[in-house]
DOZA-313131 format. One record per residue: x, y, z of N, C-alpha, C, CB in turn; residue in one letter; residue number from 1. Coordinates in steps of 0.2 Angstrom, whole numbers, plus 5000, padded with zeros to 4 digits. Glycine has a CB too. Layout:
// residues N
  n_x  n_y  n_z ca_x ca_y ca_z  c_x  c_y  c_z cb_x cb_y cb_z resn resi
    X    Y    Z    X    Y    Z    X    Y    Z    X    Y    Z    a  NUM
...
***
This chain:
// residues 239
  n_x  n_y  n_z ca_x ca_y ca_z  c_x  c_y  c_z cb_x cb_y cb_z resn resi
 4638 4738 4695 4646 4739 4699 4646 4733 4705 4646 4748 4704    x    1
 4651 4731 4705 4651 4726 4711 4650 4729 4718 4658 4722 4711    x    2
 4649 4724 4724 4649 4725 4729 4655 4730 4732 4648 4720 4732    x    3
 4661 4728 4730 4666 4731 4733 4668 4739 4728 4672 4725 4734    x    4
 4664 4740 4723 4665 4748 4720 4659 4752 4723 4664 4748 4710    x    5
 4654 4749 4727 4650 4754 4729 4650 4755 4737 4644 4752 4725    x    6
 4650 4759 4739 4651 4760 4746 4644 4761 4750 4655 4766 4748    x    7
 4638 4763 4747 4633 4763 4749 4627 4763 4744 4632 4767 4752    x    8
 4623 4757 4746 4617 4755 4742 4611 4756 4746 4618 4748 4741    x    9
 4607 4758 4742 4600 4759 4744 4596 4755 4739 4597 4767 4744    x   10
 4590 4751 4743 4586 4748 4736 4580 4749 4740 4588 4740 4732    x   11
 4573 4751 4736 4568 4751 4737 4565 4754 4744 4567 4746 4735    x   12
 4569 4759 4745 4568 4762 4751 4560 4765 4754 4573 4768 4751    x   13
 4557 4765 4757 4549 4768 4758 4551 4770 4765 4541 4762 4758    x   14
 4549 4776 4766 4549 4779 4775 4543 4785 4775 4559 4784 4778    x   15
 4539 4782 4780 4533 4787 4780 4534 4791 4786 4526 4783 4781    x   16
 4530 4797 4787 4530 4801 4794 4523 4800 4796 4531 4808 4793    x   17
 4520 4798 4801 4514 4795 4801 4511 4792 4795 4510 4799 4802    x   18
 4505 4797 4792 4501 4794 4785 4506 4797 4780 4492 4798 4783    x   19
 4509 4801 4780 4514 4803 4774 4519 4801 4773 4515 4807 4774    x   20
 4517 4797 4765 4524 4793 4763 4529 4799 4758 4521 4786 4757    x   21
 4534 4798 4762 4539 4803 4761 4545 4800 4756 4542 4807 4769    x   22
 4547 4794 4757 4552 4791 4753 4547 4786 4748 4559 4787 4757    x   23
 4549 4785 4743 4545 4781 4738 4549 4776 4733 4542 4785 4735    x   24
 4550 4771 4736 4554 4766 4734 4563 4769 4730 4548 4762 4727    x   25
 4565 4772 4735 4572 4775 4734 4577 4770 4732 4574 4779 4740    x   26
 4580 4773 4726 4586 4769 4724 4592 4771 4723 4585 4765 4719    x   27
 4598 4770 4726 4604 4775 4726 4608 4771 4725 4606 4779 4732    x   28
 4614 4770 4722 4621 4767 4722 4627 4773 4723 4622 4764 4713    x   29
 4631 4774 4727 4636 4778 4727 4641 4775 4728 4635 4782 4731    x   30
 4647 4776 4723 4652 4772 4721 4656 4774 4726 4654 4772 4714    x   31
 4662 4770 4728 4668 4770 4733 4672 4775 4732 4672 4764 4732    x   32
 4674 4780 4735 4680 4784 4735 4678 4792 4730 4687 4778 4731    x   33
 4671 4793 4731 4669 4799 4728 4664 4804 4733 4664 4797 4720    x   34
 4665 4810 4729 4658 4814 4733 4654 4814 4728 4659 4822 4736    x   35
 4648 4811 4732 4642 4810 4728 4637 4814 4728 4639 4804 4729    x   36
 4634 4818 4726 4629 4824 4728 4623 4823 4728 4629 4830 4724    x   37
 4619 4826 4731 4610 4823 4731 4608 4831 4731 4604 4816 4740    x   38
 4603 4834 4726 4601 4841 4727 4594 4840 4727 4604 4846 4722    x   39
 4590 4845 4727 4583 4845 4726 4579 4850 4731 4580 4837 4727    x   40
 4573 4853 4730 4570 4856 4732 4569 4856 4742 4565 4856 4728    x   41
 4567 4861 4745 4565 4859 4752 4559 4854 4752 4564 4867 4756    x   42
 4558 4849 4757 4554 4845 4755 4552 4839 4752 4551 4848 4754    x   43
 4557 4838 4748 4556 4832 4743 4560 4824 4747 4560 4836 4734    x   44
 4562 4827 4754 4563 4818 4757 4570 4819 4756 4559 4811 4751    x   45
 4575 4823 4755 4584 4822 4756 4585 4821 4764 4590 4830 4754    x   46
 4582 4826 4769 4583 4824 4776 4583 4817 4777 4578 4827 4781    x   47
 4575 4816 4774 4573 4808 4777 4578 4804 4775 4565 4804 4774    x   48
 4579 4804 4770 4584 4798 4766 4591 4798 4770 4585 4801 4757    x   49
 4592 4803 4771 4600 4802 4776 4598 4800 4784 4606 4811 4777    x   50
 4592 4802 4787 4590 4798 4793 4588 4792 4791 4585 4802 4797    x   51
 4585 4789 4788 4585 4782 4785 4590 4779 4783 4581 4782 4781    x   52
 4594 4781 4780 4600 4777 4780 4604 4777 4787 4605 4779 4774    x   53
 4604 4781 4791 4607 4780 4797 4602 4779 4803 4610 4786 4798    x   54
 4597 4775 4801 4593 4772 4808 4591 4777 4812 4597 4769 4813    x   55
 4590 4784 4812 4588 4790 4814 4580 4790 4815 4591 4794 4809    x   56
 4579 4787 4807 4570 4786 4806 4569 4779 4803 4566 4792 4801    x   57
 4566 4774 4806 4564 4769 4804 4560 4768 4798 4560 4767 4809    x   58
 4564 4765 4793 4560 4765 4786 4555 4758 4786 4565 4763 4779    x   59
 4548 4760 4783 4544 4753 4783 4545 4747 4779 4538 4755 4783    x   60
 4550 4749 4773 4553 4744 4769 4559 4746 4765 4547 4741 4765    x   61
 4563 4741 4762 4569 4742 4758 4575 4739 4762 4570 4750 4756    x   62
 4580 4742 4759 4586 4739 4762 4593 4743 4759 4586 4730 4762    x   63
 4595 4744 4765 4603 4748 4765 4609 4743 4767 4604 4753 4770    x   64
 4613 4746 4762 4620 4742 4761 4625 4747 4763 4622 4739 4753    x   65
 4630 4745 4768 4635 4750 4768 4642 4745 4767 4635 4754 4776    x   66
 4645 4748 4764 4651 4742 4762 4651 4734 4760 4656 4741 4768    x   67
 4646 4734 4757 4644 4727 4757 4639 4723 4760 4648 4725 4759    x   68
 4638 4726 4765 4634 4724 4774 4628 4727 4772 4638 4728 4783    x   69
 4624 4722 4776 4616 4726 4777 4615 4729 4781 4611 4723 4777    x   70
 4615 4733 4782 4614 4735 4790 4605 4739 4790 4622 4743 4793    x   71
 4601 4737 4787 4594 4740 4787 4593 4738 4794 4588 4737 4781    x   72
 4589 4743 4797 4585 4742 4803 4589 4743 4808 4582 4736 4804    x   73
 4597 4744 4807 4602 4744 4813 4601 4751 4818 4610 4744 4810    x   74
 4603 4752 4824 4603 4756 4826 4607 4761 4824 4603 4755 4830    x   75
 4608 4768 4825 4613 4772 4823 4621 4770 4826 4611 4778 4825    x   76
 4620 4770 4832 4626 4767 4835 4631 4762 4831 4624 4765 4840    x   77
 4627 4757 4830 4629 4751 4826 4632 4752 4819 4624 4747 4825    x   78
 4628 4757 4816 4631 4759 4810 4636 4764 4809 4626 4761 4806    x   79
 4636 4768 4814 4644 4772 4816 4649 4767 4818 4644 4779 4823    x   80
 4649 4761 4821 4655 4757 4820 4655 4752 4815 4657 4753 4826    x   81
 4652 4752 4811 4654 4749 4805 4656 4754 4801 4650 4746 4802    x   82
 4656 4761 4803 4662 4767 4798 4657 4770 4794 4670 4764 4791    x   83
 4651 4771 4795 4647 4776 4793 4645 4781 4797 4642 4773 4790    x   84
 4647 4788 4795 4646 4793 4799 4641 4799 4796 4653 4796 4801    x   85
 4638 4803 4801 4634 4807 4798 4635 4814 4801 4628 4805 4800    x   86
 4634 4820 4796 4633 4826 4800 4626 4828 4798 4640 4830 4798    x   87
 4622 4829 4802 4614 4828 4801 4612 4836 4802 4611 4823 4808    x   88
 4608 4836 4799 4602 4843 4798 4601 4843 4807 4591 4842 4792    x   89
 4602 4850 4808 4600 4850 4816 4606 4849 4821 4595 4844 4817    x   90
 4612 4846 4816 4619 4845 4820 4618 4838 4826 4622 4853 4825    x   91
 4612 4839 4829 4610 4834 4836 4618 4833 4840 4608 4825 4833    x   92
 4620 4838 4841 4626 4839 4848 4623 4837 4854 4630 4847 4851    x   93
 4627 4836 4857 4626 4834 4866 4626 4842 4868 4633 4829 4872    x   94
 4620 4845 4872 4620 4851 4875 4624 4852 4880 4614 4852 4877    x   95
 4625 4848 4884 4629 4847 4891 4637 4844 4889 4623 4840 4897    x   96
 4640 4843 4884 4646 4842 4883 4650 4847 4878 4646 4836 4883    x   97
 4655 4849 4881 4661 4855 4878 4662 4853 4871 4670 4856 4882    x   98
 4666 4858 4867 4669 4857 4861 4672 4852 4860 4673 4862 4859    x   99
 4677 4852 4866 4682 4847 4866 4681 4841 4868 4687 4849 4870    x  100
 4675 4840 4873 4672 4833 4876 4668 4830 4868 4665 4835 4885    x  101
 4667 4834 4864 4663 4830 4859 4669 4828 4853 4655 4834 4856    x  102
 4674 4832 4854 4680 4829 4848 4685 4823 4850 4686 4836 4846    x  103
 4683 4823 4858 4690 4819 4861 4685 4812 4861 4693 4823 4870    x  104
 4677 4814 4862 4674 4806 4862 4674 4804 4855 4666 4804 4866    x  105
 4674 4809 4848 4675 4806 4843 4681 4803 4840 4674 4809 4840    x  106
 4686 4805 4843 4693 4804 4841 4694 4796 4846 4698 4812 4843    x  107
 4692 4794 4850 4692 4788 4853 4688 4784 4851 4690 4788 4859    x  108
 4681 4787 4846 4677 4781 4842 4683 4779 4836 4669 4783 4839    x  109
 4687 4784 4833 4691 4785 4827 4697 4781 4828 4693 4793 4824    x  110
 4698 4778 4835 4706 4775 4837 4712 4780 4837 4709 4769 4830    x  111
 4709 4787 4838 4715 4792 4836 4718 4793 4830 4719 4790 4840    x  112
 4715 4790 4825 4718 4793 4820 4720 4800 4818 4716 4791 4816    x  113
 4713 4803 4818 4714 4812 4820 4713 4814 4826 4710 4817 4815    x  114
 4717 4818 4828 4717 4821 4836 4712 4829 4834 4727 4822 4839    x  115
 4710 4830 4840 4706 4837 4840 4710 4843 4837 4703 4838 4847    x  116
 4716 4842 4837 4719 4847 4835 4719 4848 4826 4727 4845 4838    x  117
 4716 4842 4825 4714 4843 4818 4709 4848 4816 4711 4839 4816    x  118
 4703 4847 4819 4699 4851 4819 4699 4860 4822 4695 4847 4822    x  119
 4704 4859 4825 4706 4868 4829 4709 4870 4822 4712 4868 4837    x  120
 4714 4865 4818 4719 4870 4814 4714 4871 4808 4726 4865 4810    x  121
 4708 4868 4808 4704 4870 4801 4699 4875 4804 4699 4863 4797    x  122
 4695 4876 4809 4690 4879 4811 4693 4882 4818 4685 4874 4811    x  123
 4695 4888 4817 4699 4892 4822 4694 4894 4829 4703 4898 4819    x  124
 4687 4894 4827 4683 4896 4831 4681 4890 4837 4677 4898 4826    x  125
 4684 4884 4834 4680 4880 4840 4687 4878 4843 4675 4871 4838    x  126
 4694 4880 4843 4698 4882 4847 4697 4888 4852 4702 4881 4843    x  127
 4694 4893 4851 4693 4898 4856 4687 4897 4860 4691 4905 4852    x  128
 4683 4891 4858 4678 4889 4862 4679 4882 4865 4671 4889 4858    x  129
 4684 4880 4863 4687 4873 4867 4683 4871 4873 4696 4873 4870    x  130
 4682 4874 4877 4678 4874 4885 4672 4876 4885 4681 4878 4890    x  131
 4668 4878 4879 4662 4881 4879 4656 4875 4878 4661 4887 4873    x  132
 4651 4874 4881 4645 4868 4881 4643 4870 4873 4637 4867 4888    x  133
 4642 4865 4869 4639 4865 4863 4633 4870 4862 4638 4858 4862    x  134
 4628 4868 4868 4622 4873 4867 4623 4882 4868 4615 4870 4874    x  135
 4630 4882 4867 4631 4890 4869 4634 4893 4862 4636 4892 4876    x  136
 4634 4887 4857 4638 4890 4852 4634 4892 4846 4643 4885 4850    x  137
 4635 4896 4842 4631 4898 4836 4629 4894 4831 4633 4903 4834    x  138
 4624 4894 4827 4624 4888 4822 4629 4886 4818 4618 4890 4818    x  139
 4632 4891 4816 4639 4890 4812 4644 4885 4815 4643 4897 4811    x  140
 4645 4887 4822 4649 4884 4826 4647 4878 4828 4650 4887 4832    x  141
 4642 4877 4826 4637 4871 4829 4639 4866 4822 4627 4873 4830    x  142
 4639 4867 4817 4641 4865 4810 4646 4863 4810 4641 4869 4805    x  143
 4651 4868 4811 4659 4866 4812 4661 4858 4816 4663 4873 4817    x  144
 4658 4860 4821 4659 4854 4829 4655 4848 4824 4652 4856 4839    x  145
 4650 4849 4824 4646 4842 4819 4649 4839 4814 4640 4844 4816    x  146
 4654 4845 4808 4658 4840 4804 4665 4838 4808 4660 4845 4797    x  147
 4667 4841 4811 4673 4839 4814 4671 4832 4817 4676 4845 4818    x  148
 4668 4832 4822 4664 4827 4825 4663 4820 4820 4657 4830 4826    x  149
 4661 4821 4815 4660 4815 4811 4667 4813 4809 4654 4816 4804    x  150
 4671 4818 4807 4678 4817 4803 4682 4814 4807 4680 4822 4801    x  151
 4684 4814 4815 4688 4812 4818 4685 4805 4821 4691 4818 4822    x  152
 4680 4802 4820 4678 4796 4820 4679 4792 4814 4672 4794 4822    x  153
 4685 4795 4809 4688 4790 4805 4684 4786 4802 4693 4786 4807    x  154
 4677 4788 4799 4673 4783 4794 4676 4782 4788 4667 4785 4793    x  155
 4673 4777 4785 4673 4774 4779 4669 4777 4773 4672 4768 4779    x  156
 4663 4779 4776 4659 4783 4772 4653 4790 4776 4656 4778 4769    x  157
 4654 4794 4775 4653 4800 4778 4644 4804 4775 4661 4805 4775    x  158
 4640 4805 4778 4633 4807 4774 4634 4815 4778 4624 4802 4777    x  159
 4633 4819 4774 4634 4827 4774 4627 4830 4772 4639 4830 4769    x  160
 4623 4832 4778 4616 4835 4776 4617 4842 4776 4610 4833 4781    x  161
 4616 4845 4771 4617 4853 4771 4624 4855 4776 4610 4856 4775    x  162
 4629 4853 4777 4634 4856 4780 4635 4863 4779 4639 4853 4779    x  163
 4634 4865 4773 4637 4873 4773 4631 4878 4776 4638 4877 4765    x  164
 4627 4875 4778 4620 4878 4779 4622 4884 4785 4614 4872 4781    x  165
 4622 4890 4784 4623 4895 4788 4631 4897 4791 4618 4893 4794    x  166
 4635 4894 4786 4641 4896 4787 4643 4903 4782 4645 4889 4785    x  167
 4649 4904 4784 4650 4911 4780 4656 4907 4774 4653 4919 4786    x  168
 4657 4913 4768 4659 4909 4763 4666 4908 4765 4657 4912 4756    x  169
 4670 4909 4768 4676 4908 4771 4679 4901 4773 4677 4911 4775    x  170
 4670 4900 4777 4672 4891 4780 4668 4887 4775 4668 4890 4790    x  171
 4663 4889 4772 4661 4885 4766 4667 4882 4763 4658 4890 4761    x  172
 4672 4887 4761 4677 4886 4756 4682 4880 4761 4680 4894 4754    x  173
 4681 4881 4767 4685 4876 4771 4683 4869 4771 4686 4879 4778    x  174
 4675 4870 4772 4672 4864 4771 4674 4861 4764 4663 4865 4772    x  175
 4674 4864 4759 4673 4860 4752 4682 4856 4752 4671 4867 4744    x  176
 4685 4861 4757 4694 4857 4756 4694 4851 4760 4701 4862 4759    x  177
 4691 4850 4766 4689 4846 4769 4686 4840 4766 4686 4849 4773    x  178
 4682 4842 4763 4678 4834 4758 4683 4831 4753 4670 4837 4752    x  179
 4686 4836 4750 4692 4834 4746 4699 4830 4749 4694 4839 4741    x  180
 4699 4833 4756 4703 4830 4760 4702 4822 4761 4703 4833 4764    x  181
 4696 4821 4761 4692 4814 4763 4692 4811 4757 4685 4813 4766    x  182
 4692 4813 4753 4692 4809 4748 4699 4807 4744 4686 4812 4742    x  183
 4704 4809 4746 4710 4808 4744 4711 4803 4752 4714 4815 4741    x  184
 4709 4803 4756 4709 4798 4760 4706 4791 4759 4707 4801 4765    x  185
 4703 4790 4752 4698 4786 4752 4692 4785 4757 4700 4780 4752    x  186
 4689 4791 4758 4683 4791 4763 4677 4793 4756 4684 4800 4771    x  187
 4671 4789 4757 4667 4792 4752 4661 4796 4756 4663 4786 4747    x  188
 4660 4801 4752 4656 4807 4755 4650 4807 4750 4660 4814 4755    x  189
 4644 4806 4754 4637 4808 4752 4635 4814 4754 4632 4803 4755    x  190
 4635 4819 4749 4632 4827 4751 4625 4829 4748 4638 4834 4746    x  191
 4623 4829 4753 4615 4833 4753 4616 4839 4754 4609 4832 4759    x  192
 4614 4843 4748 4615 4852 4748 4609 4855 4744 4621 4854 4744    x  193
 4609 4861 4748 4604 4865 4744 4607 4870 4739 4599 4870 4749    x  194
 4614 4871 4740 4619 4875 4736 4622 4872 4731 4624 4878 4740    x  195
 4616 4872 4726 4619 4868 4719 4627 4872 4717 4612 4870 4712    x  196
 4628 4876 4718 4634 4879 4714 4641 4874 4719 4634 4891 4716    x  197
 4639 4875 4725 4644 4871 4730 4644 4864 4729 4642 4870 4737    x  198
 4639 4861 4728 4638 4855 4725 4642 4853 4718 4632 4855 4724    x  199
 4639 4857 4713 4643 4856 4707 4651 4858 4709 4640 4860 4700    x  200
 4654 4861 4712 4662 4863 4714 4663 4857 4717 4665 4871 4718    x  201
 4660 4853 4721 4662 4848 4725 4662 4841 4723 4659 4848 4729    x  202
 4656 4839 4720 4654 4833 4720 4657 4830 4711 4644 4833 4721    x  203
 4659 4823 4713 4660 4820 4705 4654 4817 4701 4664 4813 4706    x  204
 4649 4815 4705 4642 4814 4702 4636 4817 4706 4640 4807 4701    x  205
 4630 4819 4703 4627 4822 4704 4618 4820 4704 4630 4826 4701    x  206
 4615 4819 4709 4608 4817 4709 4603 4821 4711 4608 4812 4712    x  207
 4598 4821 4708 4593 4826 4709 4586 4822 4712 4590 4830 4701    x  208
 4584 4824 4715 4579 4821 4721 4573 4824 4720 4582 4823 4728    x  209
 4567 4821 4720 4561 4822 4718 4557 4819 4720 4560 4822 4712    x  210
 4551 4822 4724 4544 4818 4727 4547 4812 4730 4540 4815 4721    x  211
 4552 4811 4735 4556 4805 4738 4558 4801 4733 4551 4800 4744    x  212
 4561 4803 4727 4565 4797 4724 4569 4800 4720 4560 4792 4721    x  213
 4574 4797 4718 4580 4799 4714 4578 4801 4707 4585 4794 4714    x  214
 4578 4807 4702 4574 4806 4698 4578 4808 4691 4567 4810 4699    x  215
 4586 4810 4694 4590 4810 4688 4598 4811 4690 4588 4817 4683    x  216
 4602 4808 4688 4608 4805 4689 4613 4805 4684 4606 4800 4691    x  217
 4618 4810 4685 4625 4810 4679 4631 4813 4683 4623 4816 4672    x  218
 4636 4811 4678 4643 4814 4682 4643 4821 4680 4651 4811 4679    x  219
 4646 4826 4686 4648 4831 4685 4652 4834 4679 4651 4832 4689    x  220
 4658 4830 4678 4664 4833 4674 4661 4832 4667 4671 4829 4676    x  221
 4663 4839 4663 4660 4840 4657 4653 4844 4655 4660 4834 4655    x  222
 4651 4846 4662 4643 4847 4662 4645 4855 4664 4637 4842 4668    x  223
 4640 4859 4662 4640 4866 4663 4638 4867 4670 4637 4870 4659    x  224
 4637 4873 4674 4631 4874 4679 4625 4875 4674 4632 4880 4684    x  225
 4625 4878 4670 4618 4880 4668 4615 4874 4666 4619 4886 4663    x  226
 4618 4869 4663 4615 4861 4662 4611 4860 4668 4622 4854 4661    x  227
 4615 4857 4673 4612 4855 4680 4605 4860 4682 4617 4855 4686    x  228
 4608 4868 4681 4601 4872 4685 4595 4869 4681 4600 4881 4683    x  229
 4597 4869 4674 4590 4868 4669 4587 4863 4671 4591 4867 4662    x  230
 4591 4857 4673 4588 4849 4675 4586 4851 4681 4594 4842 4675    x  231
 4588 4854 4686 4586 4855 4694 4578 4860 4693 4593 4859 4698    x  232
 4578 4864 4690 4573 4868 4689 4566 4866 4686 4576 4873 4687    x  233
 4569 4861 4680 4564 4859 4677 4560 4852 4681 4566 4858 4669    x  234
 4564 4848 4685 4561 4842 4688 4559 4844 4692 4565 4838 4689    x  235
 4559 4851 4697 4558 4853 4701 4550 4857 4702 4563 4856 4701    x  236
 4547 4858 4697 4542 4862 4694 4536 4858 4696 4543 4863 4687    x  237
 4532 4860 4697 4525 4858 4700 4524 4854 4707 4522 4854 4695    x  238
 4530 4855 4709 4531 4852 4718 4529 4857 4722 4538 4851 4721    x  239
***
């Protein structure tokens, strides 16, 4: 694929936590304008991959490109201004800011393309708690706020690290609709998920991560859930 066909490209990424080698020469190409899923068992390095791409964790070596621009080693705020947003694990909200303040700040970054009302229409709980500090929100409400904050920033690429974790089935369904809405607007979504069924329902391509690297990748269309479950379980053996 040419640079214009690839929204996100990762080459030979190695990341350590102390002496522990987490990402092993990770290679990844995410085509523009699709939902690309990465699944894998706990502890294989999925969140470390997201954090390394976004500059929240410093990689020891390797290269990350977004829309053809080398963003390796950039600070997170600069990557965000380049048009890459993240829904991180742990959500990383500002505890002393209210729901509305989070959304207004994100909308300003996105030049007002989407307003806070966008979030309130999709997540009524946020509308009800618009004046509440983020530290007082439930885990599910924090996830809804983190998703909304990323979308309102009007990104070209959005990384979602287990966005459905802790959400009720009806909100999970809404998240799926939001992701499809983003793709219809030509936003590229990198979805990291533990929920294999949600990933299969949502993604166009799916990769399986194992021991700090992508070990399998395939288009979802035409494949049964049982096929991917067999692959997922087979790759995960022995980890």
